[in-house]
Each structure stands twice: as C-alpha cells, then as structure tokens.
N, C-alpha and C positions, 0 to 999 in steps of 0.2 A: 273702270273701264265700260266704256259702252262701242256694243258692238262695231258703231263704225270709224274707232276710232283711230283703225292701221288700216282702213282698205283707200285713203284719197279722200274722201267729200266728208270728213268731217268738217267743222267750223274752222278749227285752225288751218286745215289742209287747203278750205274754200280759198282763207285769206291770206294764206302765202303764195296759191296760185295768180288773186288777184294785185297782189304785192309785186310780185312777180312782173308784172304786164305794164303796172304801173308806172314802173322802173322802165322799163322799154320803149313808151311810146311819152308824149306831152297830151296825147288830146283825154278827156275826162269828159267819156259818155254819156248823153241824158237821155238818150234812145237805146236799146237793143233791138235788131232786128235776125230774125232766123229762115234762111232760106230753104226753102222745100224741094223736092226735086224739078232740076230743069230749073230753078228759077236763082240761082246764083249770080244773076246780074245785077240783085238790086247792091249786092256788093261792090261789084265794075264800076259803081256810079259813084261811090264813095272818092272825094277830094283829099288830095294828100297824104294817101295812104300810107299805113304801118302795119304789113301784112304776118301774122304769125300760122306758120302748120300746127296742125294739130300736136303733129306726136312734137315739135320741140316746147309744149308748153310744159311743165312741169302739172303731175297730177291728171293731166286731159284725156280724157277717153279718144280714139280714133274711129273717123266714119270709113265704113265700108262698103259704099253704096254708090252702084253707076250711077252719076249726076249728082252727085254733094261733090264739091274741090277738098274739103276738109283743111280749111281755111277761117281763120279768125281776122277779121280786117279791122282797123279802125281808122275813121279819118272826118269828113264834113259831108254834109249834105243838104245845102243850098245853107250853106252855113252854121246849121246845127250838129255838135257834134255825137257822133254816131258810133258804136262796133255791130257790127255783123258777123252770123255766124252762117258761114257758106261750105253748106252739109251740118245735119242735126245726127243722133244718136237712136237709135229704134231696138225696140225690145227684142224684136227680131236678129238682130244682131248679136243677144246671148249676153247682154248688158245686162247685170241689176238696175232697178228701175232707177235708182238714189245716183249712179254712175248718170242713166242717161241722162237728168235733169240737174245734175251739178252747174252746166254753164248757167241758169238763170239764178244760181247764188254767188254766182262771180260774178255776172250783170249784177245784182245789188252791190255788192262790194265795189266792184269800180265806180258806184254812183246811177247808177242806171234808175233814172223814173218812171220809162214805159216800156212795156215790152211790146214789139210787134213780132207776129210769127205767120209766115206763111207758108203750106202746104199744096198737094197734090191730091187731089178725093177724086171717089167715085159718085155720081149722082145718083139716086134715091128715088131723089122728087121727080116723077114723069114730067111737069112743065120745065127741068131745067136742060138746057144744053151744053154739049162739050163746047168746053171755051168761055163759060161763065164765070164769072169771079161769085163768089158765096161770103157775103162778111157772117162770123160765125156771131150767133146770137145767144146760143149756148150748148151744153154738150149730153152726147151719154159716155159714160164711163166704162165700157164693159170689163175691161182688165181690174177694176177699181171693184164691179161686182163680185171680183171670186178672190179681192183679197190683196190684190196684186198693185197698190198703192205709192205713190214714192214719200210719200209723209207718215209708214205703216213702220216700227218701232219706236226710241227714242225720240224725245223732240226735245231738238236741244231751242231754248227758250229765245236764244239770243238772234235766231233764224224766225221765231215766227210761233204764232200763239199753239195748241195740242189740237185744237176743233176749229181749223176755217171755216167760216162761212164763204159756198162757193156761189150761192142763189145770185151775187153780182162779180163772177168772174170776168162778165166780159163788158167794157166800160162802154156802159148808152150812152155817154158824151161822146166817145171817138166811135163808134158804131153811125151815131146822129151826121156826124164830122162827114163820115167815107162815105153815105148816101147824100152829103151836100155835097163835095167836090165832085164825089162822081156826075152826080148830074152836071154840074157847071165843063165840068171836060167831056161830057157829052158820053158818056158812060151806061147810061142808064138801062139800055136796053141789055145790056148782062151783066149787070148789077144784082146783084139778090139776097134776103137776106133768111137763114138755115141755123138748123138746129147738125151737127158734125157727132156722128160716133167713129170716137177712134176702138180696133180690135188690135190683136195682138200682129197678126202677119208670120210669115209673109207671104202664103200663100193668100189669094184671093178670094174674097166671097164666095159660098154656096149660093146657086139662087132661092133656096129655104133659107137662108140667112138673109139675105137682098130682102127677100119679104117680110121678114120676124121683122128687122130693123126699120123700115119703109113705115110697119105699123107701128110702131113704138114710136114713132114720130120724128124718125132722122130723115136729114133733106142729103145728108151727105155722107160717105164711112172711107177711113183711111188708116194709118196707123202712127198717128204720132200727133204734137201737138198737145194733146189734154193732159199727159203727164207734168209737163213743160210751165202751163198754166197755172197747173194746183199748185206747185211749186213758186212760179214767181208772186202769184196771190198771196201767198203764205209769208212768201217775204215781204209784200205791202207794196210791190210792182203794178200799176197799171198796165192793162192787158186789151192790145185790140189784134184780131184773127183774121187773118182770111185763108178761105178755102179755092182753089182753079179747078173748075173741074174739068178733069182730066179722059175720062169718060164715064158713057151709063152703065151704069150696073145694071147685070140681065137679071130681070124678073119674071120670063119668059122660060119654058122649058123648051119651046119652038123656035127660041131663037138661036142663028148661027153666030153670035159677038162672042168674042174671049176678052178679057182685061186681058194686055201687057204692058210691059213698062216703057218699053219704044214708047210707045203711044201716047204714054203719059208726059213720056222727054218731048215729044213732039209739039204737043199741044201749050206746053211750057213758054217752046222758043216762041211760038207763032203770037202768046200774050203778052209773055213778059216782060216788053218797050210798054204797052196801057198799063200793068201791075206797078212797073216801076213810079207812072207820072204819079196815079193812085196813092203810092205810099210815101213815092216823095212829096208831095203838094200837103200831106196829112203833116209828118213829119214839120214844114213850115211855118205849122199854123200850134202847134202844141205850144202849151201856156208851161212854163216848167220854173219852180223856184226861184233858180237863178237864170232868169228870164234872158236868153238871146236874141228876142225880137227886135 
C-alpha cells in the first residue's frame, strides 16, 4: 500500500476520474487550459460547451477563491478540442500539493498534449507595467526549496520518471510562437518574457521579500502555476504559461502602495479580451499528433 493509494490521487483514482469525464462528453481534448484569477473568460470562449462543477466530479478538489468559478469546461476553440479549468487550487487553500496538481494528471489521461496556464502575478521587474502579459520562460520554486514538491513521495512510473528534467519545463517553440502571434496582433508593447517565482501565500510579499526575489532573478511573483507545470512535465505534456501583471510589487519603504486581490481582478477584466485572443490564436497553430489543422 503506497501512501497515496487511498487519498484520491493515485493512478487508479485519476484514471477513474478521467474515465468518468470521458463518459460524460464526446469532446476529446488535445489542449488543456488553466485560468488564473479573473481570467475565466477563456473558458467562456469555448464553443459547444459541456461544463462540470468541480463538486460533481469524482475525487476532484474544490476551488475556494473569489474570481475562480470552479468549473471544468469542455468544448472547441476555433475548431480545436479543449478542456478548461475555470479556477485552480493553491497551497494556501490548505490542500496537499498532490491534490492541487491532480487535474494535470487527469488532463494527460483525457488525451491532452499541450497545457496552457495563466495566472495573475505581481511585477518585480521595474520595467513591467500593470497590464503587461509576461510569457514565462523559467521559474523559481520557493516551496520546492523547502521540500514541498508535488512529486515527493512514492513515484508511480505510469505517470513519469523519478527525476524529471526541468531545464526545458517551458516549451521554447511555444514561447517563440506567442511572441510572433503577439507581434501580429499588435500586442508587442505589453508582451514580456520573464521568470516567475511561486510562494505559498496567501499573504502578499513583504518589501524585503520582493527585493530578495528580484535580486535572485525573478521578474514576477505569484502563488500558483509552478506545481502544475512540474506535474504536467512529469507526465510528458508540453507547457506554455502566461502571467498577467496585475500589480507592481512594493519595493520601496516610502511607498504608500498596497497589494490587494480586488486590483488583481480589475486588471484581469481590462486585459482579458487580449489575453483570450493571444491564447486562442496560439491554439489554432498547435501541431498535434492527430492533427486538427
């Protein structure tokens, strides 16, 4: 008996959840999308939707964050079959890290080949403005430094190898494609590339923490995404990730600025339409084994 065999995220548990979902919809998704705070509109853009509340899906965690709808939506985007998480799970909600990342395993079992993750993040890079979209090229995993990694514990080889490589975690071809698409759409002025740092949350960072993270090479900071990326790569999916810069991290003791979640949601609303256009255009250009082009 392995420790996760009765916790809801063993191979068999994930398979049962995937089988249940496949029995409820005819969509066979090749792309999996995760919507961050205020960015759930991506799922609304799907055609011929079949949606499930998280609470109705066997073994699935529940989203508790304002701005996260808590629905798994199947459908097509420009003719491409997709599945979209409207709302994700975070360490600060109190879930074990294996539970947070379980949807990535289910994506794989549904047939997903490419995962696109979005999040709202604080800008550490002083050149970034609120409303910028940052293509994530690499990450710093702070909880991982402390041993909180979704792959800790027994490794089931059916998911992936014991020691997966992370130097190629973020697909370089997809990053380049996003820059090309962004340029075509006229988004170059607010499209960036950078390093995302994940923290546990839910408290926002102190000024000293922001200064430290910036010195370590982080361009943006948030409370999600990285754990999902690790598990997605572990089970062999391509990964592309975007941060919407919703607030500037406070780096100065004389500043009166304060980070708040309402600001995050407001920026999400303002930039959401352009983010949706960027992501949907990228999806139409993806090459898959069973090509839908």
